[in-house]
C-alpha positions in Angstrom: -48.6 33.1 -29.8 -47.0 35.5 -27.9 -43.1 36.7 -28.8 -41.2 35.4 -26.2 -38.2 37.2 -27.8 -38.4 40.5 -26.1 -35.2 40.4 -24.5 -33.2 39.2 -27.5 -30.0 40.6 -28.2 -31.0 42.4 -25.6 -29.5 39.4 -24.7 -26.7 40.6 -27.0 -26.9 44.4 -25.6 -24.7 44.6 -28.3 -23.0 43.5 -30.9 -19.8 45.1 -30.0 -20.3 45.3 -26.2 -21.5 43.1 -23.3 -23.9 45.4 -22.1 -23.8 45.4 -18.6 -21.4 46.8 -15.4 -20.6 50.7 -14.6 -20.3 53.3 -17.3 -17.6 55.1 -15.3 -14.0 54.5 -16.7 -11.1 56.2 -15.6 -9.9 59.1 -18.1 -6.6 58.2 -20.0 -3.8 60.9 -20.6 -2.3 61.5 -24.3 1.2 60.4 -22.8 0.1 57.1 -22.6 -2.2 56.9 -25.4 -1.0 54.6 -27.7 -0.7 51.7 -25.3 -2.8 48.7 -25.3 -3.8 49.7 -21.6 -5.4 53.5 -22.8 -6.6 51.7 -25.6 -9.2 49.6 -23.8 -9.9 52.3 -21.5 -11.1 54.3 -24.2 -13.2 51.7 -25.8 -14.5 50.3 -22.6 -15.5 54.1 -21.9 -17.1 53.9 -25.1 -19.0 50.6 -24.4 -20.3 52.0 -21.0 -21.9 55.5 -23.1 -23.7 52.4 -26.0 -25.0 50.8 -22.6 -26.7 53.6 -21.1 -28.8 54.0 -24.6 -29.2 50.6 -24.6 -30.5 49.8 -21.3 -33.2 52.3 -22.2 -34.3 50.5 -24.9 -34.5 47.3 -23.5 -36.9 48.3 -20.6 -38.8 49.7 -23.3 -39.2 45.9 -24.4 -39.2 44.6 -20.9 -42.5 47.0 -20.7 -43.8 44.9 -23.8 -44.1 41.7 -22.5 -47.5 41.6 -20.8 -48.6 43.1 -23.9 -50.7 40.9 -26.4 -49.2 39.3 -29.5 -50.0 42.0 -32.2 -48.8 44.7 -29.9 -45.6 42.8 -29.6 -45.1 42.5 -33.0 -45.7 45.6 -33.8 -43.6 47.8 -31.5 -40.7 45.1 -30.8 -39.4 45.3 -34.1 -38.3 49.2 -34.2 -36.8 48.8 -30.9 -35.0 46.1 -31.8 -33.7 48.1 -34.7 -33.0 50.6 -32.7 -30.7 48.2 -30.3 -29.1 47.3 -33.9 -28.5 50.8 -35.1 -27.1 51.5 -31.6 -24.4 48.9 -31.8 -23.7 49.6 -35.5 -22.6 53.1 -33.9 -20.9 51.5 -31.5 -18.9 49.3 -33.6 -18.0 52.9 -36.0 -16.5 54.9 -32.9 -14.5 51.6 -31.8 -12.6 51.6 -35.0 -12.2 55.2 -35.2 -9.9 54.7 -31.9 -6.3 54.4 -33.3 -5.4 50.6 -32.4 -2.5 50.2 -30.2 0.9 49.1 -31.7 0.6 45.8 -31.1 -2.5 43.2 -30.5 -5.3 45.3 -33.1 -6.1 42.1 -34.3 -7.9 40.5 -31.5 -10.0 44.0 -30.8 -11.1 44.0 -34.5 -12.1 40.8 -34.3 -14.4 41.2 -31.2 -15.6 44.4 -33.3 -16.4 41.8 -36.6 -18.3 40.1 -34.3 -20.4 42.9 -33.1 -21.4 44.1 -36.6 -22.6 40.5 -37.2 -24.7 40.7 -34.3 -25.9 44.0 -35.2 -27.1 42.1 -38.5 -29.0 39.5 -37.0 -30.9 41.5 -34.7 -32.4 43.3 -37.8 -32.9 40.2 -39.2 -35.0 39.1 -36.2 -36.8 41.9 -36.0 -37.9 41.0 -39.9 -39.0 37.5 -38.8 -41.0 39.0 -36.1 -42.8 41.7 -37.9 -43.5 38.8 -40.6 -44.9 36.8 -38.0 -42.2 34.4 -38.1 -41.5 33.1 -34.6 -40.0 30.0 -35.2 -37.3 32.0 -37.5 -36.9 34.7 -35.1 -36.3 32.0 -32.2 -33.4 30.3 -34.0 -31.9 33.3 -35.3 -31.9 34.7 -31.3 -30.2 31.6 -30.4 -27.7 32.0 -32.7 -27.1 35.5 -31.4 -26.9 34.0 -28.1 -24.1 31.9 -28.7 -22.3 34.3 -30.9 -22.6 36.9 -28.0 -21.2 34.4 -25.3 -18.1 34.1 -27.9 -17.6 37.7 -28.3 -17.6 38.4 -25.0 -15.3 35.6 -24.0 -12.6 36.9 -27.0 -13.5 40.3 -25.4 -12.6 38.9 -21.9 -9.4 37.5 -23.5 -8.0 40.8 -25.0 -8.3 42.4 -22.0 -11.7 45.1 -22.3 -13.9 45.0 -19.2 -17.1 47.2 -20.1 -17.1 46.2 -23.3 -16.7 42.4 -22.1 -19.9 42.3 -19.3 -22.7 40.6 -19.4 -26.0 42.1 -18.9 
């Protein structure tokens, strides 16, 4: 049975970010560093950097689609874990940014769900390695729903790059 989840989470591509769009973001002067707009610009720039790395891993996962099931089970989990590690690193960098004077709770909620998504990616990788494709598919379905909710929350906060879909 072939693994049909190789676009996993890479459906999430993120766990803290959307995973699409342009990686360029306008620079922000230190004069307006305390405002929400400056905060969003900095966060979106970090998400753009994440997208570059995540898309490279996504391409490697896509290349596995035509391979046999044993190769997919062997090679997909480390790649999925790589996306999870990239996402955790992104969330750590986002949390290190000073929050704006007001409205920081919305951003931290998005980051919390990003960390949860990274954990789910690890669980998907574990399930694939164990040959438990039903569990992997169930986790992937849960991840897709959570990702859509996270992106909606990120858009509502005002993120652009961090709310984009792949």
